[in-house]
N, CA, C and O atoms as CSV, one atom per row, in Angstrom:
chain,resi,resn,atom,element,x,y,z
A,1,MET,N,N,52.049,-22.619,70.677
A,1,MET,CA,C,51.204,-22.517,69.495
A,1,MET,C,C,51.990,-23.064,68.310
A,1,MET,O,O,53.160,-22.726,68.131
A,2,SER,N,N,51.358,-23.901,67.507
A,2,SER,CA,C,52.023,-24.476,66.349
A,2,SER,C,C,52.193,-23.409,65.277
A,2,SER,O,O,51.590,-22.339,65.349
A,3,SER,N,N,53.034,-23.717,64.270
A,3,SER,CA,C,53.244,-22.741,63.193
A,3,SER,C,C,51.951,-22.505,62.425
A,3,SER,O,O,51.705,-21.397,61.948
A,4,GLU,N,N,51.112,-23.554,62.301
A,4,GLU,CA,C,49.836,-23.375,61.619
A,4,GLU,C,C,48.947,-22.412,62.418
A,4,GLU,O,O,48.304,-21.527,61.852
A,5,ASP,N,N,48.926,-22.600,63.734
A,5,ASP,CA,C,48.118,-21.731,64.583
A,5,ASP,C,C,48.620,-20.297,64.531
A,5,ASP,O,O,47.820,-19.364,64.455
A,6,SER,N,N,49.936,-20.107,64.570
A,6,SER,CA,C,50.477,-18.755,64.590
A,6,SER,C,C,50.227,-18.019,63.285
A,6,SER,O,O,50.279,-16.789,63.255
A,7,SER,N,N,49.960,-18.740,62.210
A,7,SER,CA,C,49.670,-18.082,60.940
A,7,SER,C,C,48.302,-17.411,60.965
A,7,SER,O,O,47.967,-16.659,60.050
A,8,TRP,N,N,47.507,-17.675,62.003
A,8,TRP,CA,C,46.167,-17.093,62.100
A,8,TRP,C,C,46.100,-15.959,63.108
A,8,TRP,O,O,45.008,-15.592,63.542
A,9,GLN,N,N,47.226,-15.402,63.485
A,9,GLN,CA,C,47.214,-14.271,64.407
A,9,GLN,C,C,46.528,-13.058,63.789
A,9,GLN,O,O,46.143,-12.130,64.500
A,10,ASP,N,N,46.375,-13.064,62.461
A,10,ASP,CA,C,45.699,-11.966,61.781
A,10,ASP,C,C,44.228,-12.275,61.528
A,10,ASP,O,O,43.631,-11.710,60.612
A,11,ALA,N,N,43.637,-13.158,62.323
A,11,ALA,CA,C,42.217,-13.484,62.164
A,11,ALA,C,C,41.371,-12.232,62.346
A,11,ALA,O,O,40.258,-12.135,61.829
A,12,PHE,N,N,41.923,-11.266,63.098
A,12,PHE,CA,C,41.245,-9.988,63.278
A,12,PHE,C,C,42.275,-8.887,63.415
A,12,PHE,O,O,43.195,-8.975,64.227
A,13,GLN,N,N,42.112,-7.862,62.621
A,13,GLN,CA,C,42.945,-6.670,62.708
A,13,GLN,C,C,42.017,-5.458,62.741
A,13,GLN,O,O,41.402,-5.123,61.728
A,14,CYS,N,N,41.913,-4.808,63.876
A,14,CYS,CA,C,41.006,-3.682,64.027
A,14,CYS,C,C,41.367,-2.565,63.052
A,14,CYS,O,O,42.527,-2.169,62.946
A,15,ARG,N,N,40.364,-2.066,62.347
A,15,ARG,CA,C,40.546,-0.969,61.379
A,15,ARG,C,C,40.053,0.359,61.957
A,15,ARG,O,O,40.077,1.384,61.275
A,16,GLN,N,N,39.606,0.337,63.211
A,16,GLN,CA,C,39.101,1.523,63.907
A,16,GLN,C,C,38.004,2.239,63.115
A,16,GLN,O,O,37.926,3.467,63.095
A,17,CYS,N,N,37.165,1.435,62.468
A,17,CYS,CA,C,36.078,1.986,61.649
A,17,CYS,C,C,34.863,2.359,62.485
A,17,CYS,O,O,34.050,3.178,62.057
A,18,GLY,N,N,34.726,1.772,63.671
A,18,GLY,CA,C,33.613,2.077,64.553
A,18,GLY,C,C,32.354,1.268,64.293
A,18,GLY,O,O,31.352,1.450,64.986
A,19,GLU,N,N,32.384,0.382,63.311
A,19,GLU,CA,C,31.180,-0.407,63.024
A,19,GLU,C,C,30.739,-1.222,64.232
A,19,GLU,O,O,29.541,-1.405,64.448
A,20,CYS,N,N,31.684,-1.711,65.018
A,20,CYS,CA,C,31.322,-2.497,66.200
A,20,CYS,C,C,30.799,-1.610,67.321
A,20,CYS,O,O,30.292,-2.113,68.323
A,21,CYS,N,N,30.916,-0.304,67.162
A,21,CYS,CA,C,30.454,0.638,68.176
A,21,CYS,C,C,29.027,1.109,67.927
A,21,CYS,O,O,28.513,1.964,68.648
A,22,LYS,N,N,28.394,0.551,66.907
A,22,LYS,CA,C,26.995,0.877,66.631
A,22,LYS,C,C,26.114,-0.024,67.487
A,22,LYS,O,O,26.547,-1.086,67.934
A,23,GLY,N,N,24.896,0.398,67.708
A,23,GLY,CA,C,23.941,-0.258,68.588
A,23,GLY,C,C,23.871,-1.759,68.537
A,23,GLY,O,O,24.373,-2.418,69.447
A,24,PHE,N,N,23.275,-2.328,67.523
A,24,PHE,CA,C,23.116,-3.772,67.365
A,24,PHE,C,C,22.786,-4.489,68.666
A,24,PHE,O,O,23.388,-5.519,68.968
A,25,GLY,N,N,21.845,-3.968,69.438
A,25,GLY,CA,C,21.448,-4.640,70.672
A,25,GLY,C,C,22.094,-4.069,71.910
A,25,GLY,O,O,21.726,-4.441,73.024
A,26,GLY,N,N,23.032,-3.188,71.747
A,26,GLY,CA,C,23.636,-2.512,72.890
A,26,GLY,C,C,24.884,-3.179,73.417
A,26,GLY,O,O,25.117,-4.372,73.217
A,27,THR,N,N,25.678,-2.375,74.095
A,27,THR,CA,C,26.906,-2.846,74.718
A,27,THR,C,C,26.629,-3.076,76.200
A,27,THR,O,O,26.472,-2.126,76.966
A,28,PHE,N,N,26.570,-4.333,76.591
A,28,PHE,CA,C,26.346,-4.664,77.990
A,28,PHE,C,C,27.535,-4.224,78.824
A,28,PHE,O,O,28.685,-4.347,78.405
A,29,VAL,N,N,27.242,-3.712,80.009
A,29,VAL,CA,C,28.302,-3.309,80.928
A,29,VAL,C,C,28.117,-4.033,82.258
A,29,VAL,O,O,27.015,-4.108,82.801
A,30,THR,N,N,29.211,-4.553,82.754
A,30,THR,CA,C,29.216,-5.233,84.045
A,30,THR,C,C,29.361,-4.193,85.155
A,30,THR,O,O,29.622,-3.021,84.881
A,31,GLU,N,N,29.193,-4.616,86.389
A,31,GLU,CA,C,29.410,-3.700,87.518
A,31,GLU,C,C,30.838,-3.162,87.493
A,31,GLU,O,O,31.075,-1.982,87.755
A,32,LYS,N,N,31.782,-4.044,87.174
A,32,LYS,CA,C,33.186,-3.623,87.088
A,32,LYS,C,C,33.369,-2.585,85.976
A,32,LYS,O,O,34.070,-1.591,86.164
A,33,ASP,N,N,32.736,-2.818,84.811
A,33,ASP,CA,C,32.801,-1.851,83.709
A,33,ASP,C,C,32.252,-0.506,84.155
A,33,ASP,O,O,32.864,0.534,83.914
A,34,ILE,N,N,31.095,-0.532,84.805
A,34,ILE,CA,C,30.451,0.700,85.256
A,34,ILE,C,C,31.381,1.474,86.179
A,34,ILE,O,O,31.540,2.686,86.033
A,35,GLN,N,N,31.991,0.780,87.125
A,35,GLN,CA,C,32.887,1.445,88.081
A,35,GLN,C,C,34.107,2.032,87.362
A,35,GLN,O,O,34.493,3.172,87.620
A,36,MET,N,N,34.708,1.254,86.466
A,36,MET,CA,C,35.913,1.725,85.769
A,36,MET,C,C,35.619,2.936,84.880
A,36,MET,O,O,36.382,3.902,84.865
A,37,ILE,N,N,34.522,2.879,84.150
A,37,ILE,CA,C,34.184,3.989,83.260
A,37,ILE,C,C,33.793,5.223,84.070
A,37,ILE,O,O,34.204,6.336,83.742
A,38,ALA,N,N,33.009,5.033,85.115
A,38,ALA,CA,C,32.621,6.160,85.971
A,38,ALA,C,C,33.855,6.840,86.555
A,38,ALA,O,O,33.946,8.068,86.558
A,39,ASP,N,N,34.794,6.054,87.046
A,39,ASP,CA,C,36.041,6.621,87.574
A,39,ASP,C,C,36.791,7.388,86.476
A,39,ASP,O,O,37.315,8.476,86.714
A,40,PHE,N,N,36.833,6.811,85.283
A,40,PHE,CA,C,37.570,7.407,84.169
A,40,PHE,C,C,36.981,8.754,83.753
A,40,PHE,O,O,37.718,9.679,83.413
A,41,ILE,N,N,35.653,8.861,83.779
A,41,ILE,CA,C,35.017,10.124,83.374
A,41,ILE,C,C,34.684,11.006,84.583
A,41,ILE,O,O,33.989,12.014,84.458
A,42,ASN,N,N,35.186,10.614,85.740
A,42,ASN,CA,C,35.048,11.401,86.968
A,42,ASN,C,C,33.601,11.642,87.389
A,42,ASN,O,O,33.175,12.782,87.576
A,43,CYS,N,N,32.856,10.547,87.534
A,43,CYS,CA,C,31.514,10.668,88.098
A,43,CYS,C,C,31.253,9.449,88.979
A,43,CYS,O,O,31.983,8.460,88.920
A,44,ASP,N,N,30.223,9.530,89.780
A,44,ASP,CA,C,29.890,8.375,90.622
A,44,ASP,C,C,29.075,7.377,89.788
A,44,ASP,O,O,28.534,7.727,88.739
A,45,THR,N,N,28.997,6.157,90.261
A,45,THR,CA,C,28.345,5.099,89.483
A,45,THR,C,C,26.852,5.363,89.294
A,45,THR,O,O,26.301,5.032,88.244
A,46,GLU,N,N,26.197,5.946,90.277
A,46,GLU,CA,C,24.765,6.219,90.149
A,46,GLU,C,C,24.513,7.220,89.015
A,46,GLU,O,O,23.600,7.039,88.209
A,47,THR,N,N,25.319,8.260,88.963
A,47,THR,CA,C,25.196,9.259,87.898
A,47,THR,C,C,25.514,8.635,86.554
A,47,THR,O,O,24.831,8.897,85.565
A,48,PHE,N,N,26.549,7.809,86.517
A,48,PHE,CA,C,26.922,7.148,85.274
A,48,PHE,C,C,25.762,6.315,84.736
A,48,PHE,O,O,25.407,6.427,83.563
A,49,VAL,N,N,25.175,5.490,85.582
A,49,VAL,CA,C,24.060,4.641,85.159
A,49,VAL,C,C,22.892,5.494,84.675
A,49,VAL,O,O,22.287,5.192,83.647
A,50,LYS,N,N,22.572,6.557,85.411
A,50,LYS,CA,C,21.451,7.432,85.056
A,50,LYS,C,C,21.695,8.140,83.718
A,50,LYS,O,O,20.781,8.266,82.904
A,51,ASP,N,N,22.918,8.597,83.499
A,51,ASP,CA,C,23.217,9.412,82.311
A,51,ASP,C,C,23.669,8.621,81.084
A,51,ASP,O,O,23.514,9.093,79.958
A,52,TYR,N,N,24.222,7.431,81.284
A,52,TYR,CA,C,24.856,6.730,80.166
A,52,TYR,C,C,24.357,5.310,79.921
A,52,TYR,O,O,24.837,4.642,79.005
A,53,CYS,N,N,23.404,4.834,80.721
A,53,CYS,CA,C,22.946,3.451,80.576
A,53,CYS,C,C,21.428,3.383,80.454
A,53,CYS,O,O,20.706,4.319,80.796
A,54,GLN,N,N,20.977,2.237,79.953
A,54,GLN,CA,C,19.557,1.899,79.970
A,54,GLN,C,C,19.469,0.399,80.203
A,54,GLN,O,O,20.423,-0.340,79.958
A,55,LEU,N,N,18.315,-0.037,80.678
A,55,LEU,CA,C,18.120,-1.460,80.924
A,55,LEU,C,C,17.697,-2.170,79.640
A,55,LEU,O,O,16.884,-1.663,78.867
A,56,SER,N,N,18.261,-3.340,79.436
A,56,SER,CA,C,17.897,-4.202,78.310
A,56,SER,C,C,18.015,-5.637,78.794
A,56,SER,O,O,19.102,-6.092,79.149
A,57,GLY,N,N,16.908,-6.340,78.807
A,57,GLY,CA,C,16.931,-7.718,79.287
A,57,GLY,C,C,17.380,-7.830,80.734
A,57,GLY,O,O,17.982,-8.829,81.125
A,58,GLY,N,N,17.088,-6.805,81.530
A,58,GLY,CA,C,17.465,-6.826,82.935
A,58,GLY,C,C,18.913,-6.460,83.200
A,58,GLY,O,O,19.363,-6.514,84.344
A,59,LYS,N,N,19.654,-6.087,82.155
A,59,LYS,CA,C,21.065,-5.706,82.303
A,59,LYS,C,C,21.250,-4.300,81.753
A,59,LYS,O,O,20.488,-3.834,80.906
A,60,TYR,N,N,22.282,-3.641,82.260
A,60,TYR,CA,C,22.579,-2.309,81.752
A,60,TYR,C,C,23.362,-2.392,80.452
A,60,TYR,O,O,24.270,-3.209,80.300
A,61,VAL,N,N,22.990,-1.529,79.523
A,61,VAL,CA,C,23.729,-1.350,78.269
A,61,VAL,C,C,24.023,0.133,78.130
A,61,VAL,O,O,23.285,0.971,78.649
A,62,LEU,N,N,25.097,0.454,77.431
A,62,LEU,CA,C,25.415,1.852,77.164
A,62,LEU,C,C,24.395,2.417,76.185
A,62,LEU,O,O,23.978,1.734,75.250
A,63,ILE,N,N,24.001,3.652,76.402
A,63,ILE,CA,C,23.055,4.289,75.489
A,63,ILE,C,C,23.750,4.613,74.174
A,63,ILE,O,O,24.977,4.640,74.082
A,64,GLN,N,N,22.935,4.855,73.172
A,64,GLN,CA,C,23.461,5.207,71.866
A,64,GLN,C,C,23.454,6.718,71.711
A,64,GLN,O,O,22.573,7.419,72.207
A,65,GLY,N,N,24.469,7.190,71.005
A,65,GLY,CA,C,24.550,8.602,70.670
A,65,GLY,C,C,24.102,8.807,69.237
A,65,GLY,O,O,23.217,8.104,68.749
A,66,THR,N,N,24.703,9.753,68.577
A,66,THR,CA,C,24.324,10.069,67.202
A,66,THR,C,C,24.636,8.929,66.247
A,66,THR,O,O,25.644,8.236,66.389
A,67,GLY,N,N,23.769,8.748,65.288
A,67,GLY,CA,C,23.976,7.740,64.256
A,67,GLY,C,C,23.924,6.308,64.749
A,67,GLY,O,O,24.337,5.394,64.036
A,68,GLY,N,N,23.424,6.098,65.958
A,68,GLY,CA,C,23.344,4.743,66.494
A,68,GLY,C,C,24.629,4.253,67.129
A,68,GLY,O,O,24.706,3.108,67.574
A,69,TYR,N,N,25.641,5.112,67.176
A,69,TYR,CA,C,26.911,4.731,67.794
A,69,TYR,C,C,26.820,4.800,69.309
A,69,TYR,O,O,25.964,5.495,69.857
A,70,CYS,N,N,27.693,4.087,69.975
A,70,CYS,CA,C,27.834,4.173,71.425
A,70,CYS,C,C,28.028,5.644,71.794
A,70,CYS,O,O,28.667,6.402,71.064
A,71,VAL,N,N,27.477,6.024,72.915
A,71,VAL,CA,C,27.576,7.400,73.378
A,71,VAL,C,C,29.038,7.835,73.569
A,71,VAL,O,O,29.329,9.031,73.583
A,72,PHE,N,N,29.943,6.884,73.713
A,72,PHE,CA,C,31.357,7.215,73.912
A,72,PHE,C,C,32.179,7.157,72.620
A,72,PHE,O,O,33.408,7.218,72.666
A,73,TRP,N,N,31.516,7.043,71.484
A,73,TRP,CA,C,32.204,7.040,70.188
A,73,TRP,C,C,32.255,8.466,69.647
A,73,TRP,O,O,31.224,9.133,69.552
A,74,ASP,N,N,33.441,8.929,69.297
A,74,ASP,CA,C,33.623,10.240,68.682
A,74,ASP,C,C,34.783,10.121,67.700
A,74,ASP,O,O,35.870,10.653,67.928
A,75,GLU,N,N,34.531,9.417,66.612
A,75,GLU,CA,C,35.541,9.073,65.601
A,75,GLU,C,C,36.543,8.043,66.125
A,75,GLU,O,O,37.196,7.369,65.329
A,76,LEU,N,N,36.673,7.912,67.396
A,76,LEU,CA,C,37.420,6.862,68.100
A,76,LEU,C,C,36.729,6.694,69.455
A,76,LEU,O,O,35.926,7.531,69.867
A,77,CYS,N,N,37.054,5.609,70.128
A,77,CYS,CA,C,36.477,5.360,71.452
A,77,CYS,C,C,37.086,6.326,72.464
A,77,CYS,O,O,38.303,6.357,72.648
A,78,THR,N,N,36.239,7.110,73.113
A,78,THR,CA,C,36.736,8.087,74.080
A,78,THR,C,C,37.004,7.484,75.458
A,78,THR,O,O,37.548,8.151,76.338
A,79,ILE,N,N,36.619,6.223,75.639
A,79,ILE,CA,C,36.902,5.538,76.912
A,79,ILE,C,C,37.772,4.303,76.672
A,79,ILE,O,O,37.750,3.358,77.461
A,80,HIS,N,N,38.523,4.317,75.598
A,80,HIS,CA,C,39.303,3.140,75.182
A,80,HIS,C,C,40.096,2.488,76.313
A,80,HIS,O,O,40.073,1.262,76.418
A,81,PRO,N,N,40.794,3.238,77.163
A,81,PRO,CA,C,41.566,2.579,78.230
A,81,PRO,C,C,40.723,1.762,79.200
A,81,PRO,O,O,41.240,0.866,79.867
A,82,VAL,N,N,39.423,2.064,79.285
A,82,VAL,CA,C,38.548,1.365,80.225
A,82,VAL,C,C,37.297,0.820,79.532
A,82,VAL,O,O,36.262,0.632,80.171
A,83,LYS,N,N,37.394,0.573,78.246
A,83,LYS,CA,C,36.202,0.126,77.516
A,83,LYS,C,C,35.658,-1.164,78.126
A,83,LYS,O,O,36.412,-1.950,78.701
A,84,PRO,N,N,34.352,-1.378,77.998
A,84,PRO,CA,C,33.716,-2.545,78.618
A,84,PRO,C,C,34.294,-3.880,78.145
A,84,PRO,O,O,34.880,-3.975,77.067
A,85,ARG,N,N,34.116,-4.893,78.967
A,85,ARG,CA,C,34.591,-6.242,78.639
A,85,ARG,C,C,34.113,-6.658,77.258
A,85,ARG,O,O,34.877,-7.214,76.469
A,86,MET,N,N,32.845,-6.388,76.971
A,86,MET,CA,C,32.272,-6.774,75.689
A,86,MET,C,C,33.077,-6.173,74.528
A,86,MET,O,O,33.290,-6.832,73.511
A,87,CYS,N,N,33.515,-4.944,74.682
A,87,CYS,CA,C,34.292,-4.272,73.634
A,87,CYS,C,C,35.721,-4.806,73.577
A,87,CYS,O,O,36.280,-4.971,72.493
A,88,ARG,N,N,36.309,-5.073,74.736
A,88,ARG,CA,C,37.681,-5.616,74.763
A,88,ARG,C,C,37.730,-6.983,74.101
A,88,ARG,O,O,38.731,-7.334,73.477
A,89,ALA,N,N,36.670,-7.751,74.230
A,89,ALA,CA,C,36.645,-9.109,73.678
A,89,ALA,C,C,36.422,-9.120,72.163
A,89,ALA,O,O,36.883,-10.034,71.478
A,90,TRP,N,N,35.727,-8.126,71.641
A,90,TRP,CA,C,35.338,-8.111,70.225
A,90,TRP,C,C,36.521,-8.403,69.319
A,90,TRP,O,O,37.596,-7.843,69.532
A,91,PRO,N,N,36.362,-9.263,68.312
A,91,PRO,CA,C,35.206,-10.071,67.947
A,91,PRO,C,C,35.272,-11.489,68.526
A,91,PRO,O,O,34.516,-12.373,68.125
A,92,PHE,N,N,36.178,-11.681,69.463
A,92,PHE,CA,C,36.370,-13.009,70.055
A,92,PHE,C,C,35.368,-13.219,71.183
A,92,PHE,O,O,35.736,-13.261,72.357
A,93,ILE,N,N,34.109,-13.350,70.814
A,93,ILE,CA,C,33.034,-13.387,71.794
A,93,ILE,C,C,32.406,-14.778,71.898
A,93,ILE,O,O,32.528,-15.610,70.999
A,94,GLU,N,N,31.733,-14.998,73.024
A,94,GLU,CA,C,31.164,-16.306,73.334
A,94,GLU,C,C,30.173,-16.797,72.285
A,94,GLU,O,O,30.078,-18.002,72.051
A,95,SER,N,N,29.441,-15.899,71.654
A,95,SER,CA,C,28.419,-16.335,70.692
A,95,SER,C,C,29.037,-17.040,69.486
A,95,SER,O,O,28.364,-17.824,68.817
A,96,VAL,N,N,30.298,-16.773,69.206
A,96,VAL,CA,C,30.964,-17.471,68.097
A,96,VAL,C,C,31.271,-18.907,68.507
A,96,VAL,O,O,31.251,-19.811,67.671
A,97,LEU,N,N,31.555,-19.119,69.787
A,97,LEU,CA,C,31.777,-20.489,70.257
A,97,LEU,C,C,30.487,-21.292,70.163
A,97,LEU,O,O,30.518,-22.494,69.902
A,98,ALA,N,N,29.356,-20.629,70.376
A,98,ALA,CA,C,28.062,-21.304,70.290
A,98,ALA,C,C,27.703,-21.649,68.851
A,98,ALA,O,O,27.092,-22.686,68.588
A,99,ASP,N,N,28.085,-20.774,67.917
A,99,ASP,CA,C,27.777,-20.999,66.501
A,99,ASP,C,C,28.802,-20.261,65.650
A,99,ASP,O,O,28.810,-19.031,65.603
A,100,LYS,N,N,29.657,-21.008,64.985
A,100,LYS,CA,C,30.749,-20.419,64.186
A,100,LYS,C,C,30.229,-19.520,63.062
A,100,LYS,O,O,30.970,-18.678,62.556
A,101,LYS,N,N,28.977,-19.688,62.672
A,101,LYS,CA,C,28.403,-18.829,61.625
A,101,LYS,C,C,28.348,-17.375,62.075
A,101,LYS,O,O,28.328,-16.463,61.248
A,102,ASN,N,N,28.324,-17.162,63.386
A,102,ASN,CA,C,28.299,-15.792,63.899
A,102,ASN,C,C,29.558,-15.020,63.495
A,102,ASN,O,O,29.504,-13.801,63.328
A,103,TRP,N,N,30.687,-15.712,63.337
A,103,TRP,CA,C,31.933,-15.065,62.899
A,103,TRP,C,C,31.742,-14.457,61.507
A,103,TRP,O,O,32.134,-13.318,61.256
A,104,GLU,N,N,31.137,-15.232,60.613
A,104,GLU,CA,C,30.898,-14.741,59.253
A,104,GLU,C,C,29.847,-13.637,59.245
A,104,GLU,O,O,29.957,-12.684,58.474
A,105,ILE,N,N,28.837,-13.756,60.091
A,105,ILE,CA,C,27.820,-12.706,60.176
A,105,ILE,C,C,28.467,-11.402,60.636
A,105,ILE,O,O,28.204,-10.346,60.061
A,106,MET,N,N,29.300,-11.464,61.653
A,106,MET,CA,C,29.977,-10.270,62.152
A,106,MET,C,C,30.909,-9.686,61.102
A,106,MET,O,O,31.066,-8.468,61.015
A,107,ALA,N,N,31.526,-10.550,60.306
A,107,ALA,CA,C,32.435,-10.079,59.250
A,107,ALA,C,C,31.695,-9.256,58.206
A,107,ALA,O,O,32.310,-8.466,57.490
A,108,GLY,N,N,30.381,-9.433,58.112
A,108,GLY,CA,C,29.587,-8.659,57.176
A,108,GLY,C,C,29.590,-7.167,57.478
A,108,GLY,O,O,29.355,-6.354,56.583
A,109,THR,N,N,29.854,-6.799,58.728
A,109,THR,CA,C,29.923,-5.383,59.090
A,109,THR,C,C,31.297,-4.971,59.588
A,109,THR,O,O,31.559,-3.780,59.753
A,110,CYS,N,N,32.173,-5.927,59.829
A,110,CYS,CA,C,33.499,-5.624,60.367
A,110,CYS,C,C,34.575,-5.971,59.342
A,110,CYS,O,O,34.827,-7.148,59.085
A,111,PRO,N,N,35.214,-4.954,58.753
A,111,PRO,CA,C,36.227,-5.215,57.740
A,111,PRO,C,C,37.521,-5.817,58.283
A,111,PRO,O,O,38.384,-6.219,57.502
A,112,GLY,N,N,37.669,-5.885,59.587
A,112,GLY,CA,C,38.887,-6.427,60.182
A,112,GLY,C,C,38.868,-7.923,60.430
A,112,GLY,O,O,39.878,-8.498,60.836
A,113,ILE,N,N,37.721,-8.563,60.187
A,113,ILE,CA,C,37.585,-9.999,60.459
A,113,ILE,C,C,37.944,-10.806,59.226
A,113,ILE,O,O,37.423,-10.561,58.138
A,114,CYS,N,N,38.833,-11.764,59.399
A,114,CYS,CA,C,39.215,-12.703,58.340
A,114,CYS,C,C,38.278,-13.909,58.433
A,114,CYS,O,O,38.162,-14.527,59.492
A,115,THR,N,N,37.619,-14.240,57.338
A,115,THR,CA,C,36.610,-15.305,57.383
A,115,THR,C,C,37.126,-16.691,57.015
A,115,THR,O,O,36.383,-17.665,57.140
A,116,ASP,N,N,38.352,-16.811,56.573
A,116,ASP,CA,C,38.817,-18.142,56.170
A,116,ASP,C,C,39.641,-18.846,57.256
A,116,ASP,O,O,40.495,-19.679,56.954
A,117,VAL,N,N,39.377,-18.506,58.505
A,117,VAL,CA,C,40.042,-19.149,59.629
A,117,VAL,C,C,39.365,-20.493,59.885
A,117,VAL,O,O,38.145,-20.543,60.037
A,118,PRO,N,N,40.127,-21.579,59.936
A,118,PRO,CA,C,39.523,-22.888,60.234
A,118,PRO,C,C,38.817,-22.869,61.600
A,118,PRO,O,O,39.283,-22.224,62.539
A,119,ASP,N,N,37.701,-23.578,61.695
A,119,ASP,CA,C,36.896,-23.580,62.912
A,119,ASP,C,C,37.699,-23.908,64.161
A,119,ASP,O,O,37.550,-23.241,65.184
A,120,ARG,N,N,38.541,-24.918,64.093
A,120,ARG,CA,C,39.289,-25.314,65.298
A,120,ARG,C,C,40.265,-24.227,65.731
A,120,ARG,O,O,40.484,-24.035,66.927
A,121,ILE,N,N,40.849,-23.516,64.777
A,121,ILE,CA,C,41.765,-22.415,65.097
A,121,ILE,C,C,40.970,-21.248,65.683
A,121,ILE,O,O,41.382,-20.634,66.668
A,122,LEU,N,N,39.838,-20.954,65.069
A,122,LEU,CA,C,38.988,-19.871,65.554
A,122,LEU,C,C,38.557,-20.134,67.001
A,122,LEU,O,O,38.628,-19.241,67.844
A,123,GLU,N,N,38.119,-21.342,67.278
A,123,GLU,CA,C,37.706,-21.697,68.634
A,123,GLU,C,C,38.857,-21.520,69.618
A,123,GLU,O,O,38.665,-21.008,70.721
A,124,LYS,N,N,40.041,-21.941,69.222
A,124,LYS,CA,C,41.220,-21.810,70.089
A,124,LYS,C,C,41.552,-20.335,70.334
A,124,LYS,O,O,41.829,-19.941,71.467
A,125,LEU,N,N,41.525,-19.530,69.284
A,125,LEU,CA,C,41.814,-18.098,69.423
A,125,LEU,C,C,40.816,-17.411,70.345
A,125,LEU,O,O,41.199,-16.608,71.196
A,126,ILE,N,N,39.538,-17.729,70.174
A,126,ILE,CA,C,38.503,-17.114,71.004
A,126,ILE,C,C,38.710,-17.483,72.469
A,126,ILE,O,O,38.675,-16.616,73.342
A,127,LYS,N,N,38.921,-18.748,72.733
A,127,LYS,CA,C,39.119,-19.185,74.122
A,127,LYS,C,C,40.349,-18.514,74.733
A,127,LYS,O,O,40.312,-18.095,75.890
A,128,GLU,N,N,41.436,-18.408,73.966
A,128,GLU,CA,C,42.652,-17.760,74.475
A,128,GLU,C,C,42.420,-16.282,74.761
A,128,GLU,O,O,42.863,-15.768,75.788
A,129,GLU,N,N,41.731,-15.605,73.865
A,129,GLU,CA,C,41.465,-14.167,74.047
A,129,GLU,C,C,40.562,-13.932,75.256
A,129,GLU,O,O,40.793,-13.003,76.029
A,130,LEU,N,N,39.549,-14.757,75.421
A,130,LEU,CA,C,38.643,-14.602,76.560
A,130,LEU,C,C,39.371,-14.852,77.886
A,130,LEU,O,O,39.093,-14.186,78.883
A,131,ILE,N,N,40.280,-15.791,77.894
A,131,ILE,CA,C,41.077,-16.045,79.106
A,131,ILE,C,C,41.937,-14.820,79.413
A,131,ILE,O,O,42.027,-14.402,80.567
A,132,LYS,N,N,42.571,-14.241,78.389
A,132,LYS,CA,C,43.388,-13.026,78.587
A,132,LYS,C,C,42.548,-11.886,79.154
A,132,LYS,O,O,42.957,-11.219,80.104
A,133,ILE,N,N,41.384,-11.670,78.574
A,133,ILE,CA,C,40.525,-10.567,78.988
A,133,ILE,C,C,39.993,-10.774,80.389
A,133,ILE,O,O,40.000,-9.849,81.200
A,134,ASP,N,N,39.534,-11.971,80.679
A,134,ASP,CA,C,38.956,-12.233,81.985
A,134,ASP,C,C,40.007,-12.344,83.087
A,134,ASP,O,O,39.704,-12.178,84.269
A,135,GLY,N,N,41.246,-12.627,82.684
A,135,GLY,CA,C,42.327,-12.708,83.651
A,135,GLY,C,C,42.908,-11.348,83.990
A,135,GLY,O,O,43.626,-11.186,84.977
A,136,ALA,N,N,42.578,-10.361,83.137
A,136,ALA,CA,C,43.149,-9.012,83.333
A,136,ALA,C,C,42.439,-8.260,84.422
A,136,ALA,O,O,42.790,-7.116,84.713
């Protein structure tokens, strides 16, 4: 990484505010996410899906708890060690690669997002983060 690129390591600094844990269309969970979370909370996957998920667009999403937050939000993420891929990736998500304006839109609710990151650096950071997450 060049020195210019490394100066953008602070493109996102999580403030643990929980804004990303609010509904906004739901947190999609993969089969792997479902299995990991079910194991973490000591239940079988069928019970987990029945008690903690709903269908949206043919995919499972985590249900919302109080105030529109994810059911696993309680001032902090209660499943942090096994949080879904979608949460691990935040805010370095595919929709920003499709349209860089999504980064600024997300920054409107996320105080940890730096909006003056050059597009080419942002694209590089997102791709690198997604590779790390998907390789894990």
